[in-house]
C-alpha positions as CSV (number, residue, x, y, z in Angstrom):
1,M,-18.5,0.2,41.8
2,S,-20.0,3.3,40.2
3,K,-19.4,7.0,40.6
4,L,-21.7,9.8,39.8
5,I,-20.6,12.5,37.5
6,T,-22.6,15.7,37.2
7,T,-22.6,18.3,34.4
8,S,-24.3,21.6,34.3
9,T,-26.6,20.8,31.4
10,Q,-27.3,17.1,31.9
11,A,-28.6,14.9,34.7
12,T,-26.4,12.8,36.9
13,L,-25.1,9.7,35.1
14,P,-23.5,6.7,36.7
15,I,-20.2,5.7,35.1
16,Q,-18.3,2.5,36.0
17,L,-14.8,3.1,37.1
18,S,-13.6,-0.1,35.5
19,I,-14.4,1.4,32.1
20,L,-12.4,4.5,32.8
21,E,-9.5,2.5,34.3
22,D,-9.3,0.3,31.2
23,A,-9.3,3.1,28.7
24,P,-6.0,3.6,26.9
25,K,-3.8,6.3,28.3
26,F,-2.6,9.1,26.1
27,D,1.2,9.6,26.1
28,P,2.3,12.8,24.3
29,N,5.9,11.6,24.2
30,D,4.9,8.5,22.2
31,K,6.4,8.7,18.8
32,A,4.2,6.0,17.2
33,I,2.2,7.3,14.2
34,P,-1.2,5.7,13.6
35,A,-1.8,3.4,10.7
36,T,1.9,2.7,10.1
37,K,1.9,-1.0,11.0
38,F,0.0,-3.8,9.4
39,L,-2.2,-5.8,11.8
40,V,-3.2,-8.3,9.2
41,K,-0.9,-9.7,6.5
42,P,-1.7,-7.9,3.2
43,I,-2.0,-11.0,1.1
44,G,-4.0,-9.2,-1.6
45,M,-1.4,-6.5,-2.0
46,I,1.4,-9.1,-2.3
47,I,-0.5,-10.9,-5.0
48,V,-1.2,-7.7,-7.0
49,C,2.4,-6.6,-6.7
50,A,3.6,-10.0,-8.0
51,L,1.2,-9.8,-10.9
52,L,2.2,-6.3,-11.7
53,A,5.9,-7.1,-11.6
54,T,5.3,-10.1,-13.9
55,A,3.4,-7.9,-16.3
56,V,6.0,-5.2,-16.4
57,C,8.7,-7.8,-17.1
58,L,6.7,-9.3,-19.9
59,V,6.0,-5.9,-21.5
60,G,9.6,-4.9,-21.2
61,Y,10.8,-8.1,-22.8
62,A,8.4,-7.8,-25.6
63,T,9.5,-4.2,-26.2
64,Y,13.1,-5.3,-26.2
65,E,12.4,-8.0,-28.8
66,R,10.4,-5.6,-31.0
67,R,13.3,-3.1,-31.0
68,K,15.8,-5.9,-31.8
69,Y,13.6,-7.0,-34.8
70,R,13.2,-3.4,-36.0
71,M,17.0,-2.9,-36.0
72,Q,17.5,-6.1,-37.9
73,Y,14.8,-5.1,-40.4
74,K,16.5,-1.7,-41.0
75,R,19.9,-3.4,-41.6
76,R,18.3,-5.9,-44.0
77,V,16.6,-3.1,-46.0
78,R,19.8,-1.1,-46.1
79,R,21.7,-4.1,-47.4
80,M,19.1,-4.7,-50.1
81,R,19.3,-1.1,-51.3
82,L,23.1,-1.4,-51.5
83,L,22.9,-4.6,-53.5
84,R,20.6,-3.2,-56.2
């Protein structure tokens, strides 16, 4: 079934009613915000976040150990100066 739609500047075009009926309806009261839900599981993002968390933990641990060694070295140098 088709219906003719006329405009002032174009010729008459047949449009199928089934296409118009199947089109999504706009609801102004709908509170959904576009692009706020994942349609596909973000596997890549999960992997990158896991690698980033691991890297941050390793760098933090290395910094902690360096700081500990620096304090130990300062105490040792201070003791050596007192013994001389």
